[in-house]
N, C-alpha and C positions, 0 to 999 in steps of 0.2 A: 598468480602469487595470493598466499593467503592472505588477508585483511588480517584474521587474527588467526592465533596459534592455534592450530586443533585441541592440541590439552588444554587450553582455556576455553575453547568454546564448548569442550567435554565438561568441564568444571562447571560450568556457567549454566548448562542443561540440568547437570546433577542438583543444582541448590534451588533450579525453578519451580522444581516438582511437576508431577505427572499431572499429563493432559488430560482430558476426557477421552473415553472410547473412541469418539466421533474424530474425534481432532488426530488421536494416533491413525486411524485410517486412513484420513485423506493423507498423512505422512507417508503413513507406507505405500500408499497409492502412488505420492510424488518420485519416490525412490525409483518403484517398479516401472514408472514410464520414462523415468528421465523430464521429470514434467518441473517446470520451476515456481516455488511456491517462497515464501518469506519466511517460512521455515518458525519453529518454536518461540526463540530468542527474539526476532522482529515482531513477531504476534502478540509475544506481551509488551513489549516496547507499546505498539497500536494500543492494544487493551488500555495502558496506562495514560497515553496521551487523550484517549476518547475521556476517559474518567476524570482528567485533569482540567480540560474544556468543559465539562459536561453535554458533549456532543449529541446533537438528536437529528442531526441531518447530515451524512456522509456520504460524499460521489468518489465512487472509484473510478479511475480511468484505468481499465485492464482488469479483469476478477476471475479468469481461469474458471477452475469449479468451485470456487467459493472460501478456497483456508482462509483470508487474511478477513473477508469479510466477518466468518465465524468470530474472530477478535472482537471486531466491533460489536457485534452483536451482543455479543455476550458483556460488553462492557451498556449496552445501553437496556440490558436485561435486570433492571432493577426497579421496575415498577413505573417508571417513568416513558416508556415508549419512545418511539423514535423513526428514521428511516433511513435506508441504509440502499444507494442507488448503485446498482453494479452494470459493468457494460462488460460484455462476450461477445465474440464473432463467431465462436462456434457452438452451434446446439448442443452438440453431446456434452461439452462441459456445461454449457447453462443448465441443463437437464440433471447433470450429474451434481451440481451446485445444490439446486433447488432440492433435491433430496437427501445431500449431506444434513443440510441446514434444515429442513423438514424434522429428521431424525432428533436432530439436538433441539428442538420447538424454537428455533430461532427465525424460522421462515417469514413470520410475521412482520419482521423489521424490514424487510427485502423486498427490493424492486429490480427486478436482473431485465437489462435493455440488452436485446439481441440487435447488436448495432456497433458501427466504431466509435469508440471513446470519445475524439474529437469531434465527431458530428453529435453525440447523446449528451453532450454536458449544453450543448448550443440551445437544445430544445427540452432541458428541464431548466423548469422555472425557479426562483429564487437564488438565496445564499447558502452557504454551507459552512457548519463548523468545519468542517474537514475535506480537503480534496488530496487524495492518494494517487498519485500517478507509480505507475506500473506497467506502461505498454513499451512498443518497438523502442528502444532508445535512444534512434536518428529520430523518430516524435518527440524527444523531449522537451528542445525548445518551442515547439509548436504549442504542448499540451501546457506548458508553463504560462504562456499569455493567457492561453483560455482560463486555466485554473486560477489564476494571482487574483483575477480581476472578480470572481465568485466566491472567494473566500470570505467571511464576513470579518470585520474588525475585531481583534481578540482571539479571531478562530485560527487555522494549523494548515500549510500546505504541507505534505509528505511527501517524499519520494524515494522509490527504493534503488538500489542498483547503483547508484551513484558514486563510488569507487571504481566500480565495472574489475575487479580483478586486479587492479591494480593499474590498468590499461590506461587510468587519466593523466598517468604521470609519464607517459610517453609523450613525446615530441609531435609526433602525427600519428594516428591509428586509422581505422577502417569509419565507416560510415556511422557505427553506432557510439562507439569511441569518442568520435568529434562532436557526437549529437551529446552525449553526456557530459563530455569538458564544456560545451557551450550553455547547457540547462546550467551547469554549476556557476559560470561566469555570470550570465545574466541574475541568476537568484541572489547572488551576493553583492551585485550591484543594483538590488533593488531597496530602496531606502525606507518604502512602508514595510518591512519584513525583516526580523530579528532571525539571522539564518543560522543554522550550525551542521553539521553533519556529525554523525555517532558512527564510529567504524566496527559496527558489529555487522557478520554477517559480508555481506557486500556494499557496508555501507548505504546508511538511512540519512535524508536531507530533514530536517525537520525545521520548518519558518513560520514563524509567528507571527501576524499581521499588525503591527503595532497603529496602524491608520489607513 
């Protein structure tokens, strides 16, 4: 099930403007490898969110070869600096991501952890302006419990794929679908977050920590 009509997505892509060469190469690689990335529509949203909360510390739970990190880093590249903590279990993806980010002149903001995201967040000290969740979908509830405690007041918890190709509307799904459904249920029951789902691409949850 398409969350947004393909014609609308094409229209949005047209008005958002061209990406730089490195981003376009990353998108082309994703197409060739059938590798899941957030894509330019969500990427632009991530950039905007980071600018809105003046994010200087971002933790990604699941980073692949750095596509979403590129958008966070672009938001930090205004002279004020910042840190983006990436987590990826594939050494090949880590090395590829570092090469892309270096070419874009943005590697100075990035620290790659070759580790499981659920473990890496526990050993990374401090609060974060934004925590972004994009790991195995069955692990989303566990990721939420860890991430929610680490977002600063006034910060954001963001998660991709929360509509899961419309499968969340099914009465009973597989482990990934049920993981997403439980994540959404728990997120919207948290009184210290004001939460919404933006229905672009595969659905993006955006939760503002109010206290």
